[in-house]
Structures are given as C-alpha cells and as structure tokens.
N, C-alpha and C positions, 0 to 999 in steps of 0.2 A: 708651257714653261716646265723645265725639268727641276728636280729637287736640288737645292744648293748643296755644294760639296767642296771640300778643300783638296781632296785627292781622290783618285780612283778607288782606293781602299775604303774611304769613308763615305763614298757616294751611296745614297739611299735611293734605289730604284725599285725595290721590292720589299714589302713588309707583310707580316702576318698580324691581323687585327682580331683580338679575342674579346667578345662581349655579347650581350643580347643584341638582337637586330629586328627591325620591323619586318613582318607585320606583328611580332609579339608586342603586346600593349603594356609598356612600362617605360619609366623615364630613362633607364639605362639603354633600352633598345632604341629609343629616339636619339639619345646622345651618340651612341655608336654609329648609327646610320648617318647622322649629320657629320660626324668625323670622317667617315668614309667618303661621303659625297663632296665634302670640302677639299679633302686631299686630291680626289680625282679632278675636281674643277680647277684647283690652283696649280697642281703639278700633273700635267696631262700624261707624262710618260711613266708615272709611278704605277707599279702593280700593287694592288691591295687585296690580299686574300683574306676574306672574312670567315672566321670560325665562330659560328653563332651558338651560344649556350641555349639549350632546348629543354624547357621544363615539362613539355608534353610532346614527346616525339610523335611525328606524324600529323600534328594539329596545324602547323604553320606552313603556308605556301611561300617559302622563301624566294626572293628574287635571285637572278643569275649572279649577283654580286657575292652571294654566300657560297664559299668554296665547300664548306662542310658544316653540318650541325653536330654538336656534341651533346648527347643525352646527359642531362645534369647529374644523374645519380649512378652512371655506369663508369666505374673507374677504368675499365679496359678501353673505353672510348677516348679518354684523356691520353692514354698511352699510345693508342693508334694515331691520334691527332699529332702527338709529338713526333712520331715517325714521319707523318705526312709533311709537317712543317720543316723538319730537318732535311727532307729530300726535295723540298719545293724550290729552293734557290732564294728564299727570303733571307734578308740580311739582318733583320731585327724583328722583335715581337713587341707589339703594343697591346697591353692588357687594360681593359676597363674593369676595375675591381670593385665589387660589392659583395659582402660575405654571402648573402642569400642566393646569389645566382649560380654558385658552384656547389657541387656535391661534397659529401664528407663532413666531418666535424669542422664547423666554422668555415666550410668551403675549402678544406685542405686538399681535395682532389686536384685543384689547380696546381699545387706544388708538384704533384707527380708528373704533370705535363711539363712544367718548366724545368724540372730537374733532369728531364730526358732530352733536352735540347742543348746544343752548344751555342745558340744564338744569344746575343745581348738582348736584355729585356728592359722595356720602359713600361711603367705601371702608373695609370691614373687612378688615384684613390678617391672613391666617391663617398666613403664613410671612414672617418678616423675617430676612434673611440678613446675618450679620456679614461674610462674605467672598463677596459675590456675583460671578458671572461678569460680564463687560462687558455682555452683553445683559440679565442680570437687574438690574444697576444701572440701565441705561438705562430699562428699563420701570418700575421702581419710582420713579425720579426723575421720569419723565413723569407717573406717577400722582399724585405729590405736587404737581406743578405744576397738574394738572387738577382735583384734588379740593379742595373747600372745606374738608373735614375728613377725617381718617382715624381709624379706631378700632383700638386694640390691645387684646388681652385679657390683657396682663400688663405691669407697670411696666417690665420689662426691654425690652419692645418699644419703649416710649417712649424709653428711653435709647439703644437702637441707632439708632433713626430720627434722633435728634439728633446722635449721635456719628459715625455712618457716612455718613448721607445729608444731614446739614445741615438737617433739617426744623425748622420753627418750632414751638416748644412750644405756641403758641396754636392750631396746626392739629391737635393730637393729643388725642384723648379716650380714656380707658381704661374699657371696659365688659367685665366678666368674662364668660366663657363661660356661657351659660344652662343652667339645670337644671330638670327637672320639679318641681312642688310636690306631694310625696307625704307622707302621714302617716308618722311613724316607726313601724317594726314590728320586734319582736324577731326575730332570725334563726331561732330554733327554730320559730317559728310558720309560716315559709315553707319550711323544709327538706323536709317530707314531699311537697310538690308535685314535687320533683325526685328523691325517693328518697334524700335525704341525711341523714335523721334518724340521730342518734347519731354524726355526723361533725363534726369541726372543719373548716370550709370556708374555703379560701383561693381567691380568684377573680381572674383576669385576663380582661379583655374587649377585643376589637378585632380588626380584620382581621389575620390572621396574617402576619407578615413578619419577616425577620431582625433588624431594628432594634428589636424590642420587648423583647429581653432575656429571652425565655422560657427559653433555655438556662441562664441564671444561676439562675433560680428552680428549675428542675428539678435543677440541681446542688446547690441548698440543701436539697432535700427529704429526703435521708437524715438529716441532722442535725435537721430539724424533726420527722420521724417518731420519732426517738429520744426527744424531749421530749414530743411530743404524738402518741401512737401512732394516734389516730383521725383524724389530719390527712388531708385530701383536697384536692389542688390541681386546680381546674377551669380549663381553658383554653378560653374561650368565644369563638367567632367563626370565620367562614369564612376561608379563605386569600385573601389579597389577589388580586383578579382579574388584575392585571398579572403577579404571580408565577405564578399558575396558567397563564397564557398562555405563560410562558417555560419552566416546568419541571413543570407539573402539580402534584401533591401531594407532590413529593419532599421539600420542606422539612418538612411535617407528619410524613412518615415518618421523617425523621432525628431529629425531636424524640421521637417514640415509641421509636425505637431507643435514644436516650440514656437515657430513663427505664428502659427494660428493662435496659440495661447497668448502671445504678446500683442495680438491685434495688427500684425504687419504682414499677414500672409500675402496680401495683394502687392506688397512692395518687395517680396522675395521670390525669385524665380529660379527653379532648378532645371538645368539643361543636362539631361542624362545622356551623355554621348562621349565617346573617345574620338576627338576631332583630329584631323590631319593638320600638318603644320600651317598650310596656307589659310585654312579656315580659322585656326586658332589666332593667327596674326590679325585676321579681319575682326574677330571678337575683341582682341586687345585694343585695336585701333578705334573701335567704337566706344570704348569705355572712357569715362572722364577721370576716374581714379581706380588704381589697382590696389588690392589689399591682400597681404599675406599675414594673417593673424596666428601663425603657427605657435604651438605650445612647447616645442622642443628647443631649448636654448642652444643645444649642441649641434644643430643642423648646420653643416659646413657648406653645403651647396643646395641651391634651389634653381632648377632650370627655368621654372615659370617666372621667378623673380627676375632672372637675367633677361628673359624674353620681354617682359614688361618694360624694363629699362631700355632695352634695345629699340623698342618702337616709340620711346619717349613718353611713357606714362608717369604721371605723378603717383608715387607709391607711398602707402602708409603700411607700416609693418611692425611686428614685434621684433625685439632686438636679438634674434638668433644670429649665429656667427656670420653667415653669409650676408645677411641684411646689414649688420653693423659696418661691414667693409664696403659693400657696393653702394650703400646709401650715404656713406660718410661725406663730409664737406658739403652739406646742404644739397645732396642729390636725392633726398627722400626724407620721409618723416618716420621717426621711431616712437612707439608707444610701449608701455609696460605689458608684460605677459598677462593674459586673462583679465585685462582692465577694460571693460566695455565702456565705461564713462570716458576714459582718455581716447579710446578708439572713436567714439561718437563725436567728440569735440574736434579732433583733427580731421576726420573725414568730412564732417559737415562744413568746417571752415574752408576746405579746398573746394567744396561744391558751390559755396555761395560767393567765394572770392575769386573771380575769373582771372584777375591779374596775377595773383599768387600761384594759381594753378598753372597758368601758361608759363610763368618763369620757371617753375619746377620742371615742367615738361621739357623745356628747352635744355636745361642742365642735364636731365636724364638722357635725352637723345644724344647729346654730345658725348656723354660717357659711353653710351652704347656703341658708338663708332669704333671705340678701341677694343671691342669684344666680339666683333663679327666672326663668323665661322672661318672666313678667309684668314683673319689674323690668327685664329687658333691653329689652323692648318700650318701656317708658316712657323709658328712657335713650336708646334709638335715636331715638324720636320727638322728644325734646328736641334731639338733634343735627340731625335732619332739618329741624326748624323753624328752627334757627340757620342751616343752610346755605341754606335757601330765602330767608331774610332777607338773605343776602349777595349774591344775584343783583342786579346793578345795574339800576335803573329807567332806561329810556330817556327822554330829555327829549322834550317835545312838539316836533313838527316845525314849523319856521317856514318859510313860503313866502317865498322871496326872489327877486329878479330874477336873471337869468342872468349869470354872470360867466365869462370865459375867462381861463385862466392864460397868461401869455406863455411861449412855448417857452423852455426853459432847458437848456443843454448840460451844466451842472455835474455832475449825477449820472451822465450817460453817460461823461463824462471820468473821473470817479472810478472807474468800473468798467473802464476801458480802460488798456492799456499798449502798448508798441511792437509787440506781436504782434497785438493785436486787443482785442475786448471780451470780458471774462470772463463765464461763464454765470451763476454763482450768487453769493450773498452770505450772510453771517451778519449779520443786521440790515443795517446800511449798509456793512459791511466786505466787500470782495471775498474770495471763498473760492477760493483758487488750486487747491485739491484737485481741482476738477472741470474746470479748464481752460477751453477755448473751444469754440464750435461755429459752423458756417457760418450756421445759422438766425439767430442774434443778430447776427453780423457783416453778413449781408445786410440785415437790418432797419436796422442802424446806417448802412450805406452809403446806403440810401434816405433816412434822416433827413438826411444831409449835403446832399442835393439840395433839401430842403424847409424846413429850419429857418432861421428869421430872428427876431431879428438874430443874426449870428455873424460875428466878425472874419474877414477873408479869409484871414489866415495860419493861424488855427485851423481854419477849414473845409478849407483845402488840406492841412494836416498830417494831419488825421484821415480825410479822404477817401482819402488815400494809404494809410493804415494799413488801413482796412477793405477797400479795393479790393485791396490786397496780400494780405490773408487769402483773399478770394474767388479771386484768381488762383492762389495757392498750393494751394488746395483742389482745383483741377481736376486730375484724374488721367486723362491721355490714354490710358493703357493700358486702363483700365476704361471710358472715356468716361462717367465720372460724377464729380460733386463729392464729395469726402470731407466728413464732417460734424464729427465730434468730434476735437479735438486736446488732448493733455495739456499741462500747464503747461510741460513741457520742449520743446515744439514738435514732438513726435512724434505721428503720427496714430494713432488708435485703430482705424482701418478703412481699407480700400481704396476703398470706395464707401459713400456715405451713403444715408439713407432717401430714398424717393421725394419726401416732403414737402420735405426739405432741398434736393434738387435743383430742385424747383419754385420754392422761395424764392430760390435763387441766380439762376435765370433771371429772376425777377421783379425782383430788385435790378439786374441788368444792364440790363433794359429801361428801368427808371425812370432809371438813371444815364445811359444813352444819350440819353434824352429830356430830362432835367431838370437834369443836373449843371451847376453854375455855370461850371466851367472846361471849355473845349473839349477839352483833353487827356484829360479823364476821359470825355467823351462818345465820343471816338474809341476809346479803349480798351474801353469797355463794349460799344459796337456790334460791335467786332471779336470780342471774346470771346463775345458772344451768338451771332454767326454761326457761330463754331467749335463751340459746345456745344448750341445750342437743339434740334438734331435729337434729342437724348436724350429730349425731351418726348414724342416719338411712341411711346415705349415705356412711358410712365407709365400705370399702371392705376388709381391712386387718384383719385377725383373731386377731392379737395382739392389734391393735387399738380398735377393738370391745371388747376385753377382758378388756382393760383399762377402757373403757366406762362402762362396766358391773360392775367393782369394784366401780366406782363412783355411779352407779345406786343402787347397793346393799347398799351402805352407805346412800344414800338418803332415801331408804325404811326404814332404821332404824330410821332416823329422822322424816320421814313423811310416816307412814304406809299407804299402798294402793296408793302411788304416781303413777298416771296412766302411765306417760311416762317411769318411771323407771321400772315399772312392764312389760311394753311392750318390753323395751330394753333387760331386763333379759330373758324374754321368747323367743323372736325372736333370739337373739344371742346365747342363750343356745341351742336351737334346731339346729341352724346352726353349732355350734361346734360339736355336736353329729353326725350330718350328715357328716361333714368333717372327723371325726374320722372313721366313717364307710367306707368312700370311700378310705381313705389312709391305712386302716388296712391290715396287713399281720400277719401270725402266730407269727412272731418274732418282729412285729412293731405295737405297740399300741399307735398311736400318731395321731395328727390332720393334720399333713402335711407330705409330703414324705421327708422333710429335717428338720434338726434341725437348730435353729437360736439363737437369743438372748432372754433374759427374758422368757425362755421356761416355767418355772413353773407358770407364770401368767395365762396361758391358763387353766390348771386344777384348779388353785385357783379361777378363775372367775366362772367356772362351779360349784365348791363346794359352793361358797358363794351365787351364784344364786339359787342353789337347796335348800340351807338352808333357804334363804329368802322366796322362793316361795312354799316350801314344795314339791319340785320335787325330789323324790328319784332317778329317772333316771339320773338327772343332777349330783347329789352327787355321784352315783355309777360310772359314767363315769369319773368324776373328780378324784375320788380315784384310779381307775384303771390306768388312764394315769399318775397320780402323782407317783404311785408305779413304773411304767415303766421308767419314766424319772429319778426317784431317783436311780434306778439301773444303768442307763446309767451315772449318775453323781457320781458313787462310784468307786474308784480305786481298783485294785486287792488287795491292802493292807488294804482296808476298809475305806479309807479317802474320804471326799468329794472332787470331782474333777469337777469343773465347766466345762461345755461344751465349748471347746476352740473356739476362733473366726476362726481358720483354718477349723473348721467343717462346717461352714455355707455354705449352698447351695449344699451339697453332698447328693445325693438321696439315701435313704434307707441305709445309711452308719453309722457305729459306730462313735461316736464322737472322735475328736482329742484332745489331752491334753492341747494344748496351742493355743493362749494366753488365760489365765483365767482372768475373770473380776469380781470385787466385786458385781456388779449388780446381777449376777447369784446366789450367796449365799444368798443375801437378798431376792430375789424372792422365793427361795426354803424355807427359814424360814417362810415367810408369808404364802406360800401355805400349809406348814405343820401345821402352827397354825390354818389355816382354816379347815384342815382335822381333827385336834384334836377337834376343836369346834363343828364340825358337827357330829363326831363319838364318841368322848370320848376315843378313842384308844390311849394309852400312847406311842405306838411306834412312833407316829408322833412327839412327843416331843423329842424322841431320834434322829430322822432324822433331826429335826430342830437344835439340839445341834451339830450333826455331821457337818452340813453346817456352823454353827456359828464358830466352831473350825477352819475352814478354815482361818478366819481372824487372828487367834491367832497363826498360825503356823502348824495347822493340815492339811497340804496340801502336794502336790507332792514334793515341794522343802524344806519343813520343815522350812519355813521362815514366820514370822508374817507380815501381811500387815497393821494391826492396829498400830497406834502410840499412845499408851495408855496415854501418858502424856499430849496430847493436843487434842484428839478426831479426829486426822487425819487418813487417810487411803491411802495407795499407790494404784496406778492405775491398778495393775494387776500382774500376774505371767507370765513371759516369760521363755523359756527354760534355758536361761542363768542367770536368777535371777528375782528380783523384779523390776518392773517399778517404779522408785522412784518419779515420779510426783504424785501430789495429787490434782486431779481435783474434781469438784463439785459432779459429779455423784458418784465417789468412796466414798468421805467423807459422802455424804447423805446415800449411801447404808449401810455403817457401822452404822451410828447413827440410822437409821430406823431399822436396824437389832438389835441394842442394845435395842430399845424400844419393838420390837416384842418378842425377847427372854425373856426380863424381865417380860413380861405379862404372860408367861407360868409358870406352877407350878414348883418351884425350885426343889422340891423333885424328880420329874420325870426327870429333866435335869441332875441331879448329879449322877444318876445311872450309874455304870460302865458297859457298854455293851461289849460283846466280839467283837474282830475285825471281820469284815464281809468280806468275799471273794466272789467276783462276778465272775462267769465263763465268 
C-alpha cells in the first residue's frame, strides 16, 4: 500500500528519518528502528532514508537501512548530512528528538542541520521539560520555529508545550508510543521457557539506572511475599551504558545487597541483558504483573510501559505523566512515588486475586490495540503528508528588465551612532550587545566617498564619525589596527585580524583618492603612509588583496606612490604564484578551497595590473574571475553566491547555502574592474547578474534588498531569507548600488539569454 495523499504535491513517497538506530542500545534507537520498520511494512512504496546519530563512530555495525551515520559531536557532519538530505529527493524530514543524542549545547548541532535544508520538518519530542535550562529552552523554541508539526506521546506534553513554550495548538499532534501487535497469551503458558513455573511473576524492564525506582520495589517485596509466598520479582535489563562507564556495576551490586539485607534475595532475580524485541515480548507475556516504580514525575514517555499494556499486562505504576494517561479509566493501578507500602498492597492484591488480574489484563490489551506500530505509522504518515503540503510553492519566475536601486543612506544611518556603525541587528533593530568593528566602519567610510545623492552636511558628519573610528582603532604600540570594540567604547583586543587590517588600508586608500572633502583626503593619505607598511607582514591572500585595493586607490591619488607600487607588485606576483601552485585543469584559483569575498582576489589583480601596466596581472585576474563567475552561476543561470557551507572543502564545487550579500557586492566590484581594464561589455552583464541577486534573482526567488529604506537582509538560507539586517549586509547593498550605477546603463539593460553551466 502506498502512503495516503490528497494530491501529487502532498504525496509522501520519500522521507529522511533522523534518530538513533539499532544496534545502538538505547530506547531512542529501538523507537526509531520500529518507526522505520512499521513505515516500510505499512507503506511498501515509501523510501525511508535513515540518518543514525552515532555516539561512538565505528562501533556499530548498522544495517543496510541506515543511509548515513552522523557522528554526534562533529558539527561538519551535520552540515554534510543536510546537503545529502537536500539532494536525496526526500520530501520531508522526521526527527526523533532527545537532547542528549545530538552534539553541541543542549544538542543544538541538530539546528545547524535543519537550518540548511528547505524540506518541511516533523519532530517527535521524547523529552519536554517544564523547567528547561536556558540552552534547552533555546533549542526547543528553535525546533518549534523550524518544525511544521511536532508530535508528543502524551497529552501532558501538549499542555507543557503550550504553557511553557507558547507553542501553537495547531502545531501539536498526539501519537502514542507504538507497541508490537501480539496475540494475547496466558502467563502460565510462557513461564516454563524461563524456569518460572509455579511462581507469581512481577517484572520490571529497562536499562538499569537510579531513577527507575527499583529500590522501592525491592523494599516492597517482604510484604508481597507475606501475601504471595511464590512471588518472584524479575529485574530485566542491562545497566545503562553511561552508568557503567562511570561506576561499572556498582549500582546493580547495591540493589542485590538491598534484597539480601531484606531477606528476599531468593525472590529477586536480576537478568543482566539487553534483549531484542521478540525476547522482551516473551518475558512480558510470562509476567503476571508489570511494575514501573519510576521516581521522575515528569517522565512523559515510557516505551516499556507501552509494551506492557500492548501485550495485556496488569500494570502497577507510580503516577508519572505517561502512566497517568495510559493507565487512566481503570486500565492500570497507580501508587504514590517511593511508597513501598502502597506498592506492596496493590501488587500483592493482583497476585492473589486472579479475577481482578484477568479483568485488568483484558482492559489493557484492548487499549494496546489502538497503539500498535501499524497505527503509529499511519498517524505519522498523515502528519508527514500535512507538513509536506505546508511547504510553500514558489511562484513562476518572470523575466523583467534590469532595474537599479538608488543608493539610500537611511539603513546605514539607522545602524550608526556617534561612535560608528554597529555590527549586528535583530531584524532591523541595532543589537548593541555586539558593539562595533573596524571591518564595517572601514566599509562605511568607503561608502561616504561613493554614495550619491547625499546632502553635504550629512556626508561630512558621517565621514567624520567613520574616519574617527578608523583613526582610534590604530594602535601604534602594536602597529596594527584593532577590530572589535564593545558598546562602551572599550577595545576587545590590541590587534585585529589580518583581514581587518587589510580592510582598514583599503578604506584609507579609497578615502585618500575619492573623498569629496579635501580635509579627509589629506587625513587618509597621511594615515595610510603611517600604517601601510604593516601590509608587508600580512600572510593571508585576502588580507593582501584588501591592502592591494587600497594601494591601487592611493596610486590614483598619488601616482608613483612608492609603497603602494611595491605592495601591488609584490602581492600581485604572490597571487600569480599561488594560482600556479593550486591550479588543476578544472581548478583555476589561488587556493585549493573557496572561502568568503572570493572575487576580491581577481579584482585586486586586475586593478593592480591596470595601475602598473602589468598585462600578466590583468590576464590572470580575468581568467580567475571567469572561473569564479562560472562557479557562482546556478544551472538556471542566476547568480549563486558561494555558500558558507563550502568553506574549507578542498577542490570541491561550492555548496549553495548560506549565501551572503558580501559575495554579490565583491563580484560586482570585480566585474566593474574587469570592464574598466578590458572594455568588454560582458562584464557589465555579469555585474548585472550578481546585482539581480539582491532583487530576487536568486535560488529562492526572494529579494534581500528592502527598497523602501536601503536595508538588506543578512543572507539566503535553504529555508528562506535571514531577516536580520546587519551592517555588512546593508553596506554590501549600498556599495553595490554605487558600483552598478557607475556602469553604462545601456549595457546593463540588455536582455541576455539564461546561461546554463555544466
């Protein structure tokens, strides 16, 4: 039978299932495996790709059902898995969530995976905390934002989600814990298999740990034996692996000593084993009474309790959340927490009253038929179909003529104060917690020389602010610019990164060449001369490229400037040498990896070659710009910024996400440099292609520019636009507006055919 569906768009025939998986020994692994098996048995045509969380890579011999294992603590593995899921053809993701099975603070590595896929997400919550830590709250609230639906296994879970986390009731579905579908069997028919004939058997099953309440049940055994002399309490299950790692079998030994001290050692039997499902069901069916004396009242799910009800066991339990719901309406017996006397009374009553025990068994078995794994699979698929239908359909793309936004200073001003431009925002509101950096203030200083129109008094005021930040950032003792400043105007460091120092020199060179007021040209040229020798110690190719852009601008203002000429020559030769070393037939680039601001490297070479009359610089710059432009073009012919997930992957094609505004701006500037050096109009078209990215000509068909106020969102993620508007993004758009406005409009407006890159 195929999965139910209302339309072809909503049909679920392929899902990604994330959770632990057998042979890993834990409850989540068992649960996920049963979900997989039930889906495959109930819906024969469905493809279920299992992505197994792996706490000990290499230890488990996973079955063929596991598509990929995810090392729990390796963030990069989560990102790689997101790519694999995105490319797999899956139509939805089903996550089995428990904080401890994922890496990061409170398991937040999972968020990195989910944020890098565009697929709708269904999450089954195995733990829902009423008093979460800050990290636990942050993670669950993020899951609620990302998930189309969440599944709880008890009504109490729904109530907690609404009360504690503010979840929408429409987002929450309740599907009980699944159970195997077995015929009812009288316990006496199964007891000989375990040598229990003639005994009244009480059973507890699960990984042995202090929160299971075993001590309370052992304390109840003397009174139980008084009423039912043939009573035998079976404690079935291996010790929890984490407890074994910490103290070996000391806890099990303490329990045995407790039974010995109470004189009931021969009535308490420990079966130290991790049993497979079929054997577990045999054990359950051989028991007369099942007990879950757990001590944690907040426990929302218990797979062992569900299994016991599923095979028709009379259950005596403490009133933790799951027990109060599944045993309601006389489907079981509840006793107070840590109350050995009450536990003894109710267990012994069931052992000596056969009629009461049989009646309770029949009611439990009837309830179990509503909880079989087949019913769980059907309910889960209904939810998966629903979440798939929630995925928004993208509108058909319409080709329109090229349009340039007028430069707009409003958003830059919104992010600035008397100190400088703040780094980050929460949506459109400046986030003062992160203070300032020279990277953004250097870019803002460049913008002051290029933006038009802008009132003279506004330009003068803000040029002074951004220039003042750059000036104050210079640390003559370290001969470096500082980068990060707190909101209280104290520095976070004595020397900033190489990139930040390169950007500071770039801004000084541009200001010395292009500032509208002579006073700022003089200041910038003086500070450049004071500081630019630091560039000779820069080792990063990008930092060198930023310094080269400043040096090229200085040469425009001061032809023959010795240090600028030396920097352009030295670093230009080094870039060509880097390209020669990294080059392969299919790889024409300066490094064996792609990173950020990629187009700045060819731009620096082109501008250096143009300034120095070095044709070899220009030729290498054009060749590498052509190569990176191809890598930044989607199969549909749109600009696709090299995604941040690509960084650090040797000789690898770029990944599509996350895309940042900085890359489009760098490409526009590089194309403008190529057009200036060669006069070839195709570079105007490449610049226009990159510029359209801001307007919606991108993989998601969504604009990043907010045309009414000069703002720009922080990037494209698989699930949509990052709605924050930080300084880097706003400045990237406004500098792109300036650069594209300087190119011939007639060349930008030509309709070029869609380009398809192999």
